[in-house]
C-alpha positions in Angstrom: -53.4 24.7 11.5 -49.6 24.7 11.6 -48.0 21.3 11.0 -45.9 19.9 13.9 -42.2 20.1 13.3 -40.5 16.8 13.4 -38.2 16.2 16.3 -34.5 16.9 15.8 -32.5 13.8 15.8 -28.8 14.0 16.6 -26.7 12.4 13.9 -25.1 9.1 14.9 -21.3 9.2 15.0 -19.8 7.4 12.0 -18.2 4.1 12.6 -14.4 4.4 12.7 -12.8 3.4 9.5 -11.0 0.2 10.0 -8.8 -1.3 7.4 -8.7 -5.0 7.1 -5.6 -6.7 8.3 -2.9 -6.6 5.6 -2.5 -9.9 3.7 0.8 -9.2 2.2 1.2 -12.7 0.7 -2.3 -12.5 -0.8 -1.6 -9.1 -2.3 1.7 -10.4 -3.7 -0.1 -13.4 -5.2 -2.7 -11.3 -6.8 0.0 -9.1 -8.4 1.7 -12.2 -9.8 -1.6 -13.5 -11.3 -3.1 -10.3 -12.7 -3.2 -10.1 -16.5 -3.0 -6.3 -16.2 0.8 -6.5 -16.0 3.0 -8.3 -18.5 5.5 -10.9 -17.6 8.6 -8.8 -18.3 7.1 -5.9 -16.4 6.4 -8.1 -13.4 10.0 -9.3 -13.4 11.2 -5.7 -13.6 8.8 -4.7 -10.7 10.0 -7.7 -8.6 13.6 -6.6 -9.1 12.7 -3.0 -8.1 10.9 -4.3 -5.0 13.9 -6.4 -4.0 16.2 -3.4 -4.5 13.9 -1.2 -2.3 13.8 -3.8 0.4 17.6 -4.1 0.3 17.9 -0.3 0.6 15.7 -0.4 3.7 17.8 -3.2 5.1 21.0 -1.2 4.4 19.4 1.9 6.0 18.7 0.0 9.2 22.2 -1.4 9.3 23.7 2.1 8.8 25.1 1.1 5.4 22.9 3.4 3.4 23.3 7.1 4.1 19.9 8.4 3.2 17.0 9.9 5.1 13.8 7.9 5.7 12.0 10.6 3.7 14.0 9.6 0.6 13.1 6.0 1.0 9.5 7.0 1.4 9.7 8.8 -1.9 11.2 5.8 -3.6 8.5 3.6 -2.1 5.7 6.0 -3.3 7.2 6.1 -6.8 7.2 2.3 -7.0 3.6 2.2 -5.8 2.7 4.8 -8.4 4.2 2.6 -11.1 2.2 -0.4 -10.0 -1.0 1.6 -9.7 -0.5 3.1 -13.1 -0.3 -0.4 -14.6 -3.3 -1.7 -12.8 -5.7 1.3 -12.9 -7.4 0.5 -16.2 -7.3 -3.3 -16.3 -7.5 -4.4 -12.7 -9.2 -1.7 -10.7 -10.0 -4.0 -7.7 -6.4 -4.9 -7.3 -5.4 -1.2 -7.7 -7.8 -0.3 -4.8 -6.4 -3.1 -2.7 -2.8 -1.8 -3.2 -4.0 1.7 -2.4 -5.7 0.6 0.7 -2.6 -1.3 1.8 -0.2 1.6 1.2 0.2 2.8 4.8 0.2 -0.8 6.2 3.0 -1.7 3.9 4.9 1.5 4.9 4.4 0.5 8.5 6.2 -2.7 7.8 9.0 -1.1 6.0 9.6 1.4 8.8 9.8 -1.3 11.5 13.1 -3.1 11.3 11.7 -6.1 13.1 8.7 -6.5 10.8 10.9 -5.9 7.8 13.1 -8.8 8.9 10.1 -11.1 8.7 9.4 -10.6 5.0 
């Protein structure tokens, strides 16, 4: 006797990937508190973040003559530095930063949202 073949079941579509709402203040607090980055490095990173934010503000005011692609490169380099510092000692925070990458970029590329941070 030939065994009956099981019915073919159509695969269920995967649930769309949704990212949790960005908690920028929480992410900033976690970066301040992580022991994975030393105090002086944190100060240096804060200065670099402030400089990048000022560059975006200057870009939107027409005072900084660069392309948005160049600002994206600066943003990515800064994130890369942070992730490099976190990857071995605070993997969970590194993953949170990575997951927030595009949401943060969306804020930076929206002059109204940028004005609120």
